[in-house]
C-alpha positions as CSV (number, residue, x, y, z in Angstrom):
1,M,99.1,0.0,-22.1
2,I,99.2,-1.4,-25.6
3,V,101.8,0.0,-27.9
4,N,101.4,-2.4,-30.8
5,K,100.5,-6.0,-31.4
6,D,103.8,-7.2,-30.0
7,T,104.6,-4.6,-27.3
8,I,103.0,-3.4,-24.1
9,K,104.0,-1.0,-21.4
10,L,103.1,-1.0,-17.7
11,S,101.6,1.6,-15.4
12,E,101.2,1.5,-11.6
13,S,97.4,2.1,-11.9
14,Y,94.6,1.9,-14.3
15,Y,94.2,5.7,-14.1
16,D,97.9,6.2,-15.1
17,S,97.4,4.0,-18.1
18,I,94.4,5.9,-19.5
19,S,95.6,9.4,-18.9
20,S,96.3,11.6,-21.8
21,V,100.0,11.4,-20.9
22,P,100.4,7.9,-19.5
23,T,102.8,7.3,-16.6
24,I,105.0,4.4,-17.6
25,V,107.0,2.2,-15.2
26,D,110.6,2.3,-16.2
27,I,112.0,-1.3,-16.4
28,T,115.7,-1.1,-16.2
29,S,116.6,-4.7,-16.7
30,A,115.0,-7.6,-18.5
31,Q,114.2,-10.9,-17.0
32,N,111.8,-13.8,-17.5
33,S,108.5,-12.8,-15.7
34,Y,104.8,-13.7,-15.7
35,F,101.6,-11.8,-15.0
36,S,99.2,-12.8,-12.2
37,P,95.7,-11.3,-12.3
38,V,94.6,-9.5,-9.1
39,N,91.0,-10.3,-7.9
40,P,90.0,-10.8,-11.6
41,P,86.5,-11.6,-12.9
42,I,86.1,-15.3,-13.6
43,K,83.9,-16.9,-16.1
44,L,82.7,-20.4,-15.1
45,Y,80.8,-22.6,-17.5
46,R,77.7,-24.1,-16.1
47,N,77.9,-27.8,-15.0
48,A,81.7,-27.4,-14.6
49,S,83.8,-26.9,-11.5
50,I,86.5,-24.4,-10.5
51,V,89.2,-25.0,-7.9
52,F,90.9,-22.3,-5.8
53,D,94.4,-23.3,-4.6
54,L,94.9,-22.1,-1.0
55,S,98.2,-23.8,-0.3
56,D,100.4,-20.7,-0.4
57,S,102.4,-20.0,2.8
58,S,101.4,-16.4,2.8
59,L,97.9,-17.4,4.0
60,V,99.2,-18.5,7.5
61,Y,100.5,-16.8,10.6
62,V,103.0,-18.3,13.1
63,K,102.4,-18.6,16.8
64,N,104.9,-20.5,19.1
65,A,106.5,-21.9,15.9
66,I,103.2,-23.4,14.8
67,E,101.5,-22.3,11.6
68,Y,97.8,-21.4,11.7
69,P,95.4,-20.4,8.9
70,A,95.0,-16.6,8.8
71,F,92.1,-16.6,6.4
72,T,89.0,-18.4,5.2
73,F,87.9,-18.3,1.6
74,E,84.2,-17.5,1.1
75,F,81.7,-17.0,-1.7
76,F,79.1,-14.4,-1.4
77,E,75.7,-13.8,-3.0
78,D,75.9,-10.0,-3.0
79,E,78.4,-7.5,-4.2
80,G,78.8,-6.1,-0.6
81,Q,80.0,-9.5,0.5
82,E,77.6,-9.9,3.4
83,R,75.6,-13.0,2.5
84,I,77.9,-16.1,2.5
85,F,77.0,-18.7,-0.1
86,N,77.5,-22.4,0.6
87,K,74.7,-24.2,-1.2
88,V,71.5,-23.7,-3.2
89,K,68.4,-23.5,-1.0
90,Y,66.7,-26.9,-0.6
91,S,69.6,-28.6,-2.4
92,S,70.7,-31.9,-0.9
93,E,74.3,-31.3,-1.8
94,F,76.8,-28.5,-1.1
95,E,78.0,-26.6,-4.2
96,V,81.0,-25.3,-2.1
97,I,83.5,-28.1,-1.1
98,K,86.4,-27.2,1.2
99,S,89.3,-29.6,1.8
100,G,92.8,-29.5,3.3
101,V,94.4,-26.9,5.5
102,I,94.8,-23.3,4.3
103,G,98.4,-22.4,3.8
104,I,99.4,-26.1,3.5
105,D,97.2,-28.1,1.1
106,G,93.9,-26.3,1.3
107,Q,91.6,-25.8,-1.6
108,V,88.0,-24.8,-2.2
109,T,85.9,-26.2,-5.1
110,L,82.8,-24.5,-6.5
111,V,80.6,-26.9,-8.4
112,S,78.4,-25.3,-11.0
113,N,75.0,-26.7,-11.7
114,S,71.6,-25.5,-13.2
115,E,70.5,-24.1,-9.9
116,L,73.6,-21.9,-9.2
117,P,73.0,-18.1,-9.3
118,R,74.2,-16.4,-12.4
119,E,76.7,-14.3,-10.4
120,L,78.7,-14.9,-7.2
121,Y,81.5,-13.0,-5.5
122,Y,84.7,-14.4,-3.8
123,N,87.2,-13.1,-1.3
124,L,89.7,-14.0,1.4
125,V,88.3,-13.2,4.9
126,P,90.7,-12.7,7.8
127,I,90.1,-14.9,10.8
128,Q,89.2,-12.6,13.7
129,T,92.1,-13.0,16.1
130,D,94.5,-10.7,17.9
131,Q,97.4,-12.7,16.6
132,L,97.2,-11.5,13.0
133,T,99.6,-8.9,11.8
134,E,98.4,-5.6,10.3
135,E,99.6,-6.8,6.9
136,K,97.1,-9.7,7.0
137,L,94.2,-7.8,8.5
138,Q,94.2,-5.2,5.7
139,I,93.2,-7.2,2.6
140,S,93.6,-4.9,-0.4
141,I,91.0,-5.2,-3.2
142,D,91.8,-3.6,-6.5
143,N,88.5,-2.0,-7.3
144,E,89.9,-0.6,-10.6
145,V,89.6,-4.1,-12.1
146,N,86.4,-4.3,-14.1
147,G,84.2,-6.9,-12.4
148,N,86.6,-7.5,-9.6
149,N,86.0,-10.6,-7.4
150,T,83.1,-11.8,-9.5
151,I,82.3,-15.3,-10.8
152,E,79.9,-15.2,-13.7
153,I,78.2,-18.5,-14.6
154,I,77.9,-18.8,-18.3
155,D,76.6,-21.4,-20.7
156,S,78.7,-23.5,-22.9
157,I,79.5,-22.3,-26.5
158,Y,77.9,-25.5,-27.6
159,N,74.6,-24.5,-26.1
160,G,71.9,-22.5,-27.9
161,K,69.4,-22.8,-30.7
162,Q,71.2,-24.3,-33.8
163,T,70.3,-25.2,-37.3
164,V,71.4,-28.8,-37.8
165,S,72.1,-31.0,-40.7
166,I,71.3,-34.7,-40.4
167,G,74.3,-37.0,-40.9
168,G,72.7,-40.3,-40.2
169,T,70.0,-42.1,-38.2
170,N,71.5,-41.0,-34.9
171,T,73.8,-38.1,-35.7
172,F,73.5,-34.4,-36.6
173,T,76.0,-31.6,-37.3
174,Y,75.9,-27.8,-36.7
175,Y,78.4,-25.0,-36.9
176,L,79.7,-22.7,-34.1
177,S,80.5,-19.0,-34.5
178,K,83.7,-19.2,-32.4
179,V,86.0,-21.7,-30.9
180,P,84.4,-23.5,-27.9
181,E,85.9,-23.9,-24.5
182,S,86.5,-27.6,-25.1
183,L,87.0,-29.6,-28.3
184,S,84.8,-32.4,-27.1
185,Y,82.5,-33.6,-24.4
186,T,81.4,-37.1,-23.5
187,Q,78.7,-38.6,-21.2
188,S,81.4,-39.3,-18.6
189,N,82.4,-35.6,-18.1
190,S,79.2,-33.8,-19.0
191,T,75.4,-34.0,-19.2
192,I,74.5,-33.8,-22.9
193,V,70.8,-33.3,-23.9
194,Y,69.1,-31.6,-26.7
195,S,65.5,-30.6,-27.7
196,T,64.0,-30.0,-31.1
197,D,61.1,-28.2,-32.7
198,S,60.9,-30.8,-35.5
199,S,57.4,-32.1,-36.0
200,T,58.8,-35.6,-36.6
201,G,61.1,-35.7,-33.6
202,I,60.3,-38.3,-30.9
203,G,61.4,-38.0,-27.3
204,S,60.5,-36.6,-23.9
205,I,58.7,-33.2,-23.4
206,T,61.0,-30.3,-22.8
207,E,58.7,-27.4,-23.1
208,V,54.9,-26.7,-23.1
209,K,53.4,-23.7,-24.7
210,I,49.9,-22.5,-23.4
211,F,47.9,-20.7,-26.1
212,N,44.9,-20.1,-23.9
213,G,45.0,-20.2,-20.1
214,G,41.3,-20.4,-19.7
215,N,39.1,-18.4,-17.3
216,N,37.2,-18.7,-14.0
217,Y,39.5,-21.3,-12.4
218,Y,39.0,-21.6,-8.6
219,K,41.5,-24.3,-8.1
220,M,44.2,-25.8,-10.3
221,P,43.1,-28.3,-12.9
222,L,44.5,-31.8,-13.3
223,F,46.7,-33.2,-16.1
224,A,45.1,-36.3,-17.5
225,G,47.8,-37.4,-20.0
226,V,49.3,-37.0,-23.5
227,A,47.4,-38.2,-26.6
228,K,48.3,-37.9,-30.2
229,K,45.5,-37.7,-32.8
230,T,46.2,-39.5,-36.0
231,T,42.9,-38.3,-37.6
232,E,40.5,-35.5,-36.8
233,N,38.1,-37.8,-35.0
234,D,40.7,-40.1,-33.4
235,T,40.5,-39.9,-29.6
236,T,42.8,-42.8,-28.8
237,S,46.2,-42.2,-27.3
238,G,49.2,-42.3,-29.5
239,I,52.9,-42.7,-28.8
240,G,53.0,-40.3,-25.8
241,S,53.0,-41.9,-22.4
242,N,54.0,-41.5,-18.8
243,A,54.1,-37.7,-18.9
244,V,53.7,-35.9,-15.6
245,L,52.8,-32.2,-15.8
246,T,51.7,-29.8,-13.1
247,F,50.0,-26.5,-13.4
248,E,51.2,-23.2,-11.8
249,S,49.4,-19.9,-11.4
250,D,50.0,-16.5,-10.0
251,S,46.3,-15.8,-9.4
252,V,44.5,-19.0,-8.6
253,G,44.4,-19.6,-4.9
254,L,45.4,-16.1,-3.8
255,I,44.1,-14.9,-0.5
256,K,41.3,-12.3,-1.1
257,K,40.1,-11.6,2.4
258,T,41.0,-12.4,6.0
259,K,38.7,-12.3,9.1
260,M,39.8,-11.7,12.7
261,R,38.3,-14.1,15.2
262,D,40.1,-12.7,18.2
263,V,41.7,-9.3,18.1
264,G,44.0,-10.0,21.2
265,F,45.1,-7.3,23.5
266,D,48.2,-5.4,24.9
267,Y,49.8,-4.8,21.5
268,P,52.3,-1.9,21.3
269,Y,51.2,1.5,20.0
270,D,54.3,1.7,17.8
271,K,53.3,0.5,14.4
272,T,56.9,-0.3,13.5
273,L,56.6,-3.2,16.0
274,R,53.6,-4.8,14.3
275,P,53.6,-8.6,14.7
276,T,53.7,-10.9,11.7
277,A,51.0,-13.4,10.8
278,K,51.9,-17.0,10.0
279,L,49.3,-17.9,7.5
280,P,48.7,-21.5,6.6
281,E,51.2,-23.1,4.2
282,I,50.1,-24.6,0.9
283,I,51.9,-27.8,0.2
284,S,51.8,-29.7,-3.1
285,I,52.0,-33.4,-2.4
286,E,53.1,-36.2,-4.7
287,D,53.7,-39.9,-4.5
288,L,50.4,-40.6,-2.8
289,G,49.5,-43.8,-4.7
290,I,49.0,-47.1,-3.0
291,F,48.1,-50.5,-4.5
292,D,44.4,-51.2,-4.7
293,R,44.9,-54.6,-6.5
294,I,47.5,-56.3,-8.7
295,G,46.1,-58.7,-11.2
296,I,48.1,-61.4,-12.9
297,T,47.5,-61.2,-16.6
298,S,50.1,-63.8,-17.4
299,A,52.0,-66.1,-15.0
300,G,55.1,-66.1,-17.2
301,R,56.9,-68.8,-19.0
302,G,58.9,-71.7,-17.7
303,Y,58.3,-71.2,-14.0
304,G,58.3,-74.2,-11.7
305,P,56.5,-74.7,-8.4
306,I,58.5,-72.0,-6.6
307,P,57.1,-68.6,-7.6
308,P,59.3,-65.5,-8.0
309,K,59.8,-62.7,-5.5
310,V,58.2,-59.5,-7.0
311,L,59.9,-56.1,-6.4
312,V,58.2,-52.7,-6.9
313,F,59.9,-49.7,-8.4
314,D,58.4,-46.2,-8.5
315,G,57.0,-45.4,-11.9
316,R,58.6,-41.9,-12.0
317,T,61.9,-42.2,-10.0
318,D,62.5,-45.9,-10.5
319,E,63.2,-46.1,-6.8
320,L,63.0,-49.5,-5.1
321,K,60.1,-49.5,-2.6
322,E,61.6,-51.7,0.0
323,E,58.6,-51.5,2.3
324,V,56.4,-53.4,-0.1
325,D,55.8,-57.1,0.4
326,L,53.9,-59.0,-2.4
327,L,53.1,-62.7,-2.4
328,F,53.0,-64.6,-5.7
329,E,50.8,-67.7,-5.2
330,S,50.8,-70.4,-7.8
331,G,47.5,-70.4,-9.7
332,A,46.3,-67.2,-8.2
333,S,44.7,-64.5,-10.3
334,E,46.1,-61.6,-8.2
335,L,49.2,-60.9,-6.1
336,K,48.5,-60.9,-2.4
337,I,49.5,-57.6,-0.9
338,M,51.1,-58.5,2.4
339,K,52.4,-54.9,3.1
340,N,51.4,-51.9,1.0
341,T,53.7,-49.1,-0.1
342,Y,53.9,-45.8,1.9
343,G,53.3,-44.0,-1.4
344,V,54.3,-44.1,-5.1
345,N,53.8,-41.8,-8.0
346,N,50.6,-42.1,-10.0
347,L,52.6,-43.3,-13.0
348,T,52.3,-47.1,-13.2
349,P,55.1,-48.6,-11.1
350,R,57.5,-51.2,-12.4
351,L,57.1,-54.7,-11.1
352,L,60.1,-56.9,-11.5
353,P,60.2,-60.7,-10.6
354,T,63.4,-61.9,-8.9
355,R,64.7,-65.3,-7.6
356,N,63.4,-66.7,-10.9
357,S,63.3,-70.4,-11.6
358,N,62.8,-70.0,-15.3
359,G,65.3,-68.9,-18.0
360,V,68.5,-70.7,-18.9
361,G,71.5,-71.7,-16.8
362,I,74.9,-70.0,-17.2
363,S,78.1,-72.0,-17.8
364,T,80.6,-69.1,-17.8
365,I,80.9,-65.4,-18.5
366,G,83.8,-63.5,-20.1
367,Y,84.3,-59.8,-20.2
368,S,86.2,-57.6,-22.8
369,T,87.8,-54.4,-21.4
370,I,88.0,-53.1,-25.0
371,T,84.4,-53.4,-26.1
372,R,83.0,-53.6,-22.5
373,D,80.8,-56.5,-23.6
374,A,80.0,-59.5,-21.5
375,T,79.8,-62.9,-23.3
376,I,77.5,-65.3,-21.5
377,T,77.9,-69.0,-22.4
378,L,74.8,-71.0,-21.7
379,S,74.7,-74.3,-19.9
380,T,72.1,-75.8,-22.1
381,G,72.3,-76.4,-25.8
382,F,69.5,-76.1,-28.4
383,S,69.3,-78.2,-31.6
384,T,66.1,-77.3,-33.5
385,A,65.3,-74.2,-35.4
386,N,63.6,-71.3,-33.6
387,S,64.2,-73.1,-30.2
388,F,67.0,-70.7,-29.1
389,P,65.3,-68.6,-26.4
390,F,67.0,-65.2,-27.0
391,S,67.0,-62.7,-29.8
392,I,69.1,-59.5,-30.4
393,G,67.4,-56.6,-28.7
394,D,65.9,-58.7,-25.9
395,E,66.2,-57.4,-22.4
396,V,67.4,-59.9,-19.9
397,M,68.1,-60.4,-16.2
398,I,71.1,-62.1,-14.8
399,E,71.0,-63.7,-11.3
400,N,73.1,-65.8,-8.9
401,V,76.5,-65.1,-10.5
402,A,79.5,-64.8,-8.3
403,V,82.8,-63.0,-9.1
404,G,86.2,-63.0,-7.6
405,R,89.5,-64.8,-7.5
406,T,91.1,-67.2,-5.1
407,A,93.9,-66.0,-2.7
408,L,95.6,-67.1,0.4
409,D,94.6,-65.4,3.6
410,P,97.9,-64.2,5.1
411,G,96.5,-64.6,8.6
412,T,95.1,-68.1,8.5
413,G,96.8,-69.5,5.3
414,Y,93.4,-70.7,4.0
415,V,92.2,-70.1,0.5
416,I,89.6,-67.4,0.2
417,V,87.7,-65.7,-2.6
418,V,88.4,-62.0,-3.0
419,G,86.0,-59.9,-5.0
420,D,87.6,-58.2,-8.0
421,G,84.7,-56.3,-9.6
422,K,81.2,-55.0,-9.5
423,G,79.6,-58.2,-10.7
424,Y,77.2,-59.4,-13.4
425,N,73.9,-59.7,-11.5
426,T,71.1,-57.3,-12.4
427,D,70.6,-56.3,-8.8
428,Q,74.1,-54.9,-8.7
429,Y,73.1,-52.3,-11.3
430,N,70.0,-51.0,-9.6
431,Y,67.9,-53.7,-11.3
432,K,68.5,-52.3,-14.8
433,L,68.0,-55.0,-17.3
434,F,70.8,-55.7,-19.9
435,T,70.2,-55.7,-23.7
436,I,71.4,-58.5,-25.9
437,T,73.7,-57.1,-28.6
438,G,74.9,-60.4,-30.2
439,K,74.3,-64.1,-30.1
440,D,75.5,-67.4,-31.5
441,E,72.8,-70.1,-31.4
442,N,75.3,-72.9,-32.3
443,L,72.4,-75.3,-32.9
444,G,73.4,-78.8,-31.8
445,G,76.0,-77.4,-29.4
446,V,76.1,-74.8,-26.7
447,G,75.5,-71.2,-27.8
448,F,76.2,-67.8,-26.2
449,V,74.8,-64.3,-26.1
450,T,76.5,-60.9,-25.7
451,V,75.3,-58.0,-23.6
452,S,76.8,-54.5,-23.5
453,L,77.8,-53.1,-20.0
454,D,79.0,-49.8,-21.5
455,D,76.0,-47.9,-20.1
456,H,76.1,-49.7,-16.8
457,L,79.8,-49.3,-15.7
458,S,81.6,-46.1,-14.8
459,I,85.0,-45.2,-16.2
460,G,87.6,-47.6,-14.8
461,E,85.0,-50.0,-13.4
462,T,84.9,-53.7,-14.3
463,P,82.4,-56.5,-13.5
464,G,85.2,-58.8,-12.4
465,S,86.1,-62.4,-13.0
466,F,83.4,-65.1,-13.2
467,Y,83.7,-67.5,-10.2
468,G,82.1,-70.8,-11.1
469,P,82.2,-72.8,-7.8
470,A,80.0,-70.2,-6.1
471,S,77.7,-69.5,-9.0
472,S,74.3,-70.9,-10.0
473,G,73.7,-68.2,-12.6
474,R,70.6,-67.9,-14.7
475,I,69.7,-65.6,-17.6
476,I,66.0,-64.8,-18.0
477,A,64.4,-62.9,-20.9
478,K,62.0,-60.1,-20.0
479,K,59.5,-61.6,-22.5
480,D,59.2,-64.6,-20.2
481,F,58.4,-62.5,-17.1
482,P,54.9,-62.5,-15.6
483,V,52.6,-59.7,-16.7
484,F,50.6,-57.7,-14.1
485,D,47.6,-55.5,-14.2
486,I,48.1,-52.8,-11.6
487,K,45.4,-50.7,-10.0
488,L,46.4,-47.8,-7.8
489,T,44.3,-45.8,-5.3
490,T,45.1,-43.0,-2.9
491,T,44.8,-42.4,0.8
492,N,43.7,-39.1,2.3
493,F,44.7,-36.8,5.0
494,L,42.1,-35.9,7.6
495,K,41.2,-32.4,8.6
496,G,42.7,-31.6,11.9
497,E,45.2,-34.4,12.1
498,G,48.8,-33.8,12.8
499,I,51.5,-33.7,10.1
500,I,55.2,-34.5,10.7
501,S,58.2,-34.4,8.4
502,L,60.0,-37.8,8.6
503,D,63.2,-36.1,7.4
504,D,63.1,-33.5,10.1
505,P,60.8,-34.4,13.1
506,S,61.0,-30.8,14.4
507,I,58.8,-29.7,11.5
508,I,55.2,-30.4,12.5
509,G,51.8,-29.0,11.6
510,K,48.1,-29.4,11.6
511,V,45.9,-30.2,8.5
512,G,43.6,-27.3,7.6
513,S,42.2,-28.8,4.4
514,W,43.1,-31.5,1.8
515,D,42.3,-31.7,-1.9
516,S,42.8,-35.2,-3.0
517,Q,42.3,-34.4,-6.7
518,T,44.9,-31.7,-7.0
519,G,47.2,-32.9,-4.2
520,Y,47.2,-29.6,-2.3
521,L,47.5,-29.7,1.5
522,K,46.8,-26.6,3.7
523,V,48.8,-26.9,6.9
524,Q,49.0,-24.6,9.9
525,T,52.7,-24.7,11.0
526,N,55.3,-22.6,12.8
527,K,58.2,-24.0,10.7
528,D,58.1,-24.3,6.9
529,F,58.1,-27.7,5.3
530,V,60.9,-28.5,2.9
531,P,60.5,-29.7,-0.7
532,G,61.7,-33.3,-1.1
533,H,60.9,-34.2,2.5
534,V,58.5,-37.1,3.2
535,I,55.6,-36.1,5.5
536,E,53.2,-38.4,7.3
537,G,49.7,-37.9,8.9
538,T,49.9,-38.9,12.6
539,S,46.4,-40.5,12.5
540,T,45.9,-41.9,9.0
541,K,49.7,-42.7,8.5
542,T,49.2,-41.3,5.0
543,R,52.6,-40.5,3.4
544,G,53.6,-38.2,0.6
545,T,56.5,-36.3,-0.8
546,V,56.5,-32.5,-0.6
547,S,57.0,-31.3,-4.2
548,S,56.6,-27.6,-3.6
549,T,55.4,-25.1,-0.9
550,K,53.8,-21.7,-1.0
551,N,53.9,-19.3,1.9
552,F,52.2,-16.0,2.5
553,T,53.9,-13.2,4.3
554,A,51.6,-10.9,6.3
555,T,51.6,-8.4,9.1
556,Y,48.9,-7.2,11.4
557,D,47.6,-3.6,11.1
558,L,47.5,-2.0,14.6
559,D,45.0,0.7,15.5
560,A,43.1,2.1,18.5
561,K,40.0,0.0,17.6
562,S,39.2,-3.2,15.7
563,T,36.1,-4.3,13.9
564,V,35.3,-8.0,14.2
565,E,32.8,-9.5,11.8
566,S,30.3,-11.8,13.4
567,G,27.4,-13.2,11.4
568,W,25.6,-11.6,8.5
569,E,24.7,-8.0,8.2
570,D,21.3,-8.8,6.6
571,K,19.4,-11.7,5.1
572,K,19.9,-10.8,1.4
573,G,20.6,-13.7,-0.8
574,F,19.3,-16.4,1.5
575,L,17.1,-18.3,-1.0
576,N,15.5,-20.6,1.6
577,L,13.8,-17.7,3.5
578,S,10.2,-16.9,2.6
579,S,10.9,-13.2,3.2
580,Q,13.4,-13.1,0.3
581,V,11.3,-12.3,-2.7
582,I,11.5,-10.2,-5.9
583,Q,9.6,-6.9,-5.8
584,D,6.6,-6.8,-8.2
585,G,5.1,-3.4,-7.4
586,D,2.0,-5.0,-6.1
587,Y,2.1,-7.5,-3.3
588,Y,5.8,-7.5,-2.9
589,Q,6.7,-3.8,-2.4
590,R,7.7,-1.4,0.4
591,F,4.2,0.3,0.5
592,S,2.1,-2.8,1.0
593,Y,1.3,-5.0,4.0
594,A,-0.8,-8.1,4.8
595,L,-2.7,-9.1,7.9
596,Q,-2.9,-12.7,8.7
597,S,-6.3,-13.4,10.4
598,S,-9.2,-15.7,10.3
599,V,-11.4,-12.6,10.0
600,D,-12.3,-11.7,6.4
601,L,-10.9,-8.5,4.8
602,S,-14.4,-6.9,4.4
603,E,-14.8,-6.9,8.1
604,W,-11.6,-5.2,9.2
605,D,-10.8,-3.0,6.1
606,D,-12.5,0.2,7.2
607,V,-11.2,0.0,10.8
608,V,-7.6,-0.6,9.8
609,S,-7.7,2.0,7.1
610,T,-8.4,4.7,9.7
611,L,-5.1,3.9,11.3
612,N,-3.2,4.0,8.1
613,H,-0.8,6.7,6.9
614,T,-2.5,9.5,4.8
615,A,-0.4,8.6,1.8
616,G,-2.0,5.2,2.0
617,F,-0.7,1.6,1.8
618,K,-2.0,-1.3,-0.2
619,K,-3.6,-3.8,2.1
620,F,-3.8,-7.5,1.6
621,S,-5.3,-10.3,3.7
622,N,-3.7,-13.6,4.4
623,M,-6.6,-15.8,5.4
624,Q,-5.8,-18.0,8.4
625,I,-8.0,-21.1,8.5
626,E,-8.5,-22.6,12.0
627,T,-9.9,-26.0,12.8
628,E,-10.7,-27.7,16.1
629,P,-10.1,-31.4,16.7
630,S,-13.2,-33.6,17.3
631,N,-13.2,-36.0,20.2
632,N,-16.2,-38.1,19.0
633,L,-14.3,-41.2,18.1
634,I,-16.3,-44.2,17.2
635,V,-14.7,-47.7,17.7
636,G,-16.2,-50.7,16.0
637,S,-16.1,-52.9,13.0
638,A,-18.2,-50.5,10.9
639,T,-16.1,-47.4,11.5
640,T,-13.1,-46.1,9.5
641,Q,-11.5,-44.5,12.6
642,S,-8.1,-45.7,13.6
643,Y,-7.8,-48.5,16.2
644,H,-5.1,-48.7,18.9
645,E,-4.3,-51.6,21.2
646,A,-1.9,-51.4,24.0
647,I,-0.6,-53.9,26.7
648,V,-0.2,-52.2,30.0
649,D,1.4,-55.1,31.9
650,F,2.5,-58.6,31.0
651,V,2.6,-61.3,33.7
652,G,2.7,-64.6,31.8
653,N,0.8,-66.8,29.3
654,G,-1.2,-70.0,29.5
655,D,-3.2,-72.4,27.5
656,E,-7.0,-72.4,27.5
657,L,-7.0,-76.2,27.5
658,C,-4.5,-78.2,29.5
659,L,-4.1,-82.0,29.4
660,Q,-2.0,-84.0,31.9
661,L,-1.5,-87.8,31.6
């Protein structure tokens, strides 16, 4: 209970503290003390982590002088603490990480990310054993604590819509209404991104607003690309490129009607035991592109007789497609596709030449731990103006550089090379090219260039020491690479073929239909496919990545009888039937009929009229003209009748005139 800004008094319960006459605990002696919250509410900032220390000895029980954990520590999705939470559904990583032994060095870490629920619950759960004492079985939760045992995931104080002031070409400033949780963040301990509604801002797409959703869509449309109009009549694309957008709808593709082909038998009368129906699963497939052809626009600069080895990277994920085998033949106008990809995104993939014979040799490389820059001394000098092959801002590849230091092998006594860093080669950085930040041409001598490794190395990581005896390093500018013209095509799934998940072979299905334009696959399966898994057609070997799935939950309605639709109730709407006509009140009406006969109407009119209804009908005659074939065929040169010649049997042939000498 708060007395004033410097004094508080304590009560045994929350109720005692808010009573009209509070019950105060009498503290008879003063000593240094501290307060520990009991099952308090916890606020956790998103993209941060929280660690629960479970090393206290009160969390164990003793049996035969051996300590055993008495509890487990769990997170729950519901307030009733029934649904245990370990990870986000379909996530490849666990958000709950347990380590150590409870009661000794145990701890549980909860990693917060963008997919974590806004609220979780935590608690100690006694291990079910008859060895636990009553004290440990009866966990007491103080329900009087507001928001007890809850973890609320909140956004950083830095987050939100802000009005900024521009401080420079690459900085801006804004003010916060209260003190943030941390005075600073860096790229090493956080993920920092921002979006802007500025009309002059340039960057990736963060949000799309639809002003008119359109009408009468029977399937999802396709996204063609981004274009920026510079004038009213300009239809050419502007600065936007490589955007991938997908459409979603709550109405397009919904099931309107189902039809029973076989009603089955022997179902229970109890409607609470109705069976469920596993309707086909709708799967959105991506990464279906394969190479149709790869043209060579430019063969590059400075290459010798040995062509480079070309690697392929996905245009969206930048993942190396190791299954692809491309052959670069000297003088050819196209790359020879020895082995195609299993599937890439429709964005143009990145082709990177390796094992290059062009570029410039490397004499030595030095690294600064302060600036994190690598200085590359060339092995060749340049003496004339404009002959230096590199410029600031150029992207370059480094190959065939070894790192390490010499040491004695304690077992053999031989000198060995021990690696002491990550290296300088581009392939050791997932084939990300380096950018030249400085240079010294030193015309007439040997020059050098500088590249920054700050964006390539993690904290505490170094590239190591250049080891010359094992190096034959080269540095190659991207502007000297070959240029390729890539054409992609797609393969298709076949209706009725089998489908299998390569990540979980127990998930199989059968193709019901396939829309190659939208990438939607309808599959009959007893086990749901998982987003992120790669699936393959058992017949076509077509592969694709599951981007999303849509399932329909349904149950059967049980009754004493069932109506099965079979065929059409009538012929209405069949345009190719002569009986389907528009009534005109004369010939086409319900009170008219027509007789088809070779006899003229004037001859049968009176006779038929006597058989007619007294109200009368309007009669029509459809004249039937009959002809009989004539057998008086005339064969000869003067006739126009058809002529037919047939060979009944063929024995041989011979000459009319034979001559033997």
